[in-house]
N, C-alpha and C positions, 0 to 999 in steps of 0.2 A: 773359552777353549772347549771343544767337544770333549765329552767325558772319556772316550777311548784314548784320545790324544793325551789328555791329562794323566790317565793311568799309565800310559806308555812312558811319558816323561818322568813320572815319579818312580817307576820301576828302574828306569835307566839311571836316575839320580841316585837311588839307593845303592845300586851296584857300584857306581863310581865313588860314592862316599866310602864304601867299605874298602875299596882299593886305596883311595887317597889317604885315609886315616892311618892305615898301616905304615905309611911312609913318614908320618910325623914323629920324629924322635927328638929327645932332649938330652942335654949333657948329663942329666941325672939318671938316664936310662942305662941299665946294665948292657955290656957289649952284646951286639946281636950277631947271629950267624950271617954268612955271606948273603947279600941280597940278590934277589932275582929281579931283573928289569922286564916289565911287561908293557908292551905298547897296546893300548886299548882305544879303539875308535868308537866314539859315541855320537850318534846322529840325533841331535835335538831338533825336532821337526818344526818348532816355531821359529827357527832361524834359517837364513838362506844357505849357510855353509855348515858342514859337519865340524864338530869340535874333536880334535885329536889330542889326547892327553897321555903323556908317558909317565907311568907311576912306578916308583921303586917300592917293592914289597919287602918289608923287614919285619922282624919280630916286634909285635906291639908292646907298648909300655903297660905296666899294671894299670887297670882302668881307673880306680879311685873315684874321687868326687869332683864336682864343680858347681859352684853357686853363682847364678847369674841374676843381677838386678836389671830388668829390661824395661826401658822406656818405650820400646817398640811394642806394638800390640801383638797378642798371641795369634790373631788371625793372619797377620802378615809374616811373622817369623817363626811361629810355633812349629809348623811342619818341617822347616829346615833344621831347627834346633833338635827336634825329635830324631831326624835322620842322623845327625851327629851323634846323639846319645846311643841310638840303636846300633850303629855301625862300630862305634868306639868301645862300647861297654861302659863308658863313664856314667856314673850316677849323677845326672844333671838335675839340679833343683832350681826352679825359675820363680822369681817374684816379679809379677807384672804390675805396672802402674804408669803414670805419666812420667815423662823425662824430668820435669820439674820436681815431682814428688820423689822420684828415686834419687835425684841429686841431693835434695834436701835431707833425705834419710841418710845418705852416705856422709854428708857433712856433719850430721848429728852423731852418727855412730863413730866416726873417725877411725882410728886404728883398731877399734873393737868390732868393726863390721865383719859379718860372716861372708860377705860377698867376695868372689874372686874376679868377676868381670862386671863392668858396667857397660851395657849395650844401650846406647842412647839414640833418640830420634833426631837429635840435632847437635851441632857443636857447642851451643850455649851451655847445656848441661855438662858436657864433657869438659869444657873449659873451666867451669866453676869447680869441678872436682879436682882438676889438675892444679888450679890456682891454690887450692887448699893443701897441696902437697900429698895427696892421697894415692896418686898413680905411681907405678914404677916404670922406668923407661923400657921401651920395647926393643927387641933385637934389630940390628940393621937389616938383616935379611928379610924381615917382615916389612918394615917401614919403607924400604927401598922399592917395594912393589907399587906404591901409591904415589901419585904426584904430590909435590911439596905443598901445593895449595890446599890439599885435602887431608892434611895431617898436622899434628902439633909440631911446632918448631923444635921442641925439646924431645920429640919422639915419645910423648907420654900417652897419646891416643892416636888412633888411625881411622880414616874414613873407610867404610865398608860398602856403601852404595850412595849414589847421588840422586838428588831430587831438586826440582825447580818450584819456586813459588809462582802461582798463577792466579788469575781471576777466572773462576768458573761461572759461566753465565747461562741463563735460560734461553734456549734457541727460539722460543716463541716471542719472548719479550725484548730481546736485545739483538741488534745488528752489530756484530763484532767490530765493524769499521767505525762505529760511533763510540767505542770504549776509549777511555783516556790512555795515554802512553805512560803517565806517571801516577803512582798510587795516591799521591797527595790530592789529586783532583777529585777523589771520591768524598772529600769533605764538602764539596759543593752541595747545597741544599736540594738540588735536583735529584739526588740519590736518597733522600729521606724515605725511610721505610722500605728500602729496596735492597739493603745490604745484609748478608749473613756472615757471622764470624764466630770463632770459638776462643774466647779470651783466656781459657785455661790451657790451651794447646801449646806444647813446647815449640813447634815450628813457628807459630805466630810470635812467640817470645823472641825467637832467634831473629825474625824479621824486624821486630821493634828494636832489638839490640843493634842491628845493622843500621836502622834509622838514627839511633843515638850516635853511632860512630860517624855517619856521613852528614847528618843534618845538625847534630847537637841536641841536647835535651829540650831546649825551648821549642824548636820546630817540631820535634817528636811529640811533645806535650800538645802542641797546637793540632797536630794530626789526630791524636787520640781524642781530644775534646771535640774536634770536628766530626769524627765518626760517631762519637757518642751523641752529639746533637742531631745526627741523622737517624736516631732511633733504630739502630741495627737489631736484627733478630739474633739472639744468642743461642748457639748450639753447643753441645758438649764435646764434639770432635769433628774432624774433617769429613768423615763419612756421612754424618747427618747433615752437614752443610750441602754436600753434593746432592743428597736425596731431596733436601729442601728446595734447592735451586731447580731441580728437574720437576718437582711437584708444583712449582710456581709460588711457593711460600715467599721467596725472595727472588729478585732478578739476578743478583750476582753474589758470589761469596769468595772470601780469601782462603785458599787452600794450597795443598801441595799437588803437583800435577798428576801423580799416579793413582789417586783415589778414583778418579773418573773412569779409568780404563777397566777396573773391576766390574763396574756396572755396564759398560759397553759390551764387555765380553759375555755377561750374563743376559742382558736384555736387548742387545743389538743396537743398530743405528737409530732406532726410534726413541731411544732414551734422550730426553729433552734437555741435555746439558752438554756443554763443550768447554774446553779450556782456552783462555786467551793469555798468551805470553806477553807481558808488558815489555815495551821496547825502549823505554826511557832511560835505561842504565841506572835506575835508582834502586832503593831498597825493595821495591815490589818485584824486581827482576832477580832477586837473590837466588843463587844456586848454592845449595849447602849439602852436607853429607850427614847420613846416619853413621855412627861409628862406635868404636869400643876401646876401652882401656883396661889394663890389669891393675887391680888394687895392690898397693905395696904390701899390705898386710895379708895378702892371700897366702894360705898354706898349700895351695895347689897350683904352684907356678907352672909345672909341666903341662897340666891339662888346660890351664888358661891360655897358654901359648898355642897349644894344639887347636883350641877352639878358634882363635884369631887366624891361625894359619889356614884352617879349613874355610873360614869366611872369605878369605882372599883367593881361594882356589877357583879354577875355571868352573867347577861343578856348582859352587855356591853363587859365584858371580852370574852364571847363566840362569840360575834360579831367580835371582832378583830381576834380571832383564825380561824373562819370559813369564814368570808367575806373578810378579808384583809391579811390572812396568817401571822399575827403577833403573837408573843408569849404572852400569858397572864402572868401578874406579880403577880396575886393573886393565892394562892395555892388552889387546888381542881378543877380548870377549865382545861378541856382537851385542849391540844395544837393543833396546826394546823396539819391536817391529811397529812401524807406523808413526813413530815419534820423531821430532826433529833431532838430528845428531847433537850430542852434548857440546861439541865444538861450535856448532852453529848458535846454540843458546848462549854459550859463554862469550861470544863476540858482542852480544848486546846486553850482557848481564852486568850487575854491579861488581866492580873489581874490589874485593875485600878479602883479607886473610881470615880463614875460618877461626884461627886462634884469637882474633880480635873480638869474637862474640862471646867472651867468657864472663862478662858482667851481668849474669843472669839476675842476681839479687837486685842490682840497680834498676833493671827493667821491671821486675816485679814491683818494686817500691814505687816507681813512676806510675805504673798502671793502677796501683792502689790509691795513690794520691789523686789521680784523675777520677777515680770511682769506677774504673773498668773492672777491677778485681776487689773483692771484699778485704 
């Protein structure tokens, strides 16, 4: 995105955040004076249509504190969280790490955790924390904004943005028409030395958990052993897989769709990597969500709910679509420009409930047994 356009977007975003957050009130908030309704039209220039948002301005709650454990990277969500903090006055403290690491920390800390919010990269980490009984149910007015397939059946966590698993390929080395339709086919020895993956990445863990749900543990083990036998190049995260593919270090990599578009925006169409959406309706076509839940032990319930409410607002949902190329999960928000509509991807995607991806520990154990993880 050109720098002028990006500055204009962020200024508009900040203005809308300030208006939006004053509307977030909780039952614990003292009675407010009569509210004034203001209709504000915001033109977000990376989308085809202007977004019109009606905001009720009320007396804000006492700012207070909020502790977030984030399995999402600071580069992706830091600017948006900072906007929330600046506009709300809430003292936000963030601990960043991988989703698996943050989930493990929460499981270890239990009810003594200082965290108010767990913001996870994938439903596997959220499900593991929910399974341990550490989340409190979310209000109906929040969860009703998101389709049932993108949230916990018990309303313990909620999807914030959508992403698709893809095969990122080098445009010099690969003709996309020759790529398999099913991710299992990458166990073929023809792919030896040509694959990149990030075994510690939470989204890969979620995909492998989906494999276990659909294929069973034995076939999933066979897939892991087959990929290992093909001598994959190990990367630390999805971003380095994409750069490795573009540099020709590997021919393909297993990633989430949106990482590529950051590089295309910065380096243009000459960047030598593209995404292939698998069409075989198997685990490799998984569509999943990044999401959040409120810890039951949280002493800052009002601010935790304000944060989730903000993340579902048109302002934040448009941020994900235009700034990180992720799919909005709230109806009425325009999706990422230049990407297939989410509905189109879902028609060919694996049909699985996000809540079924909660056995993160079982997946980690299987990967350790095979030698993929230490």
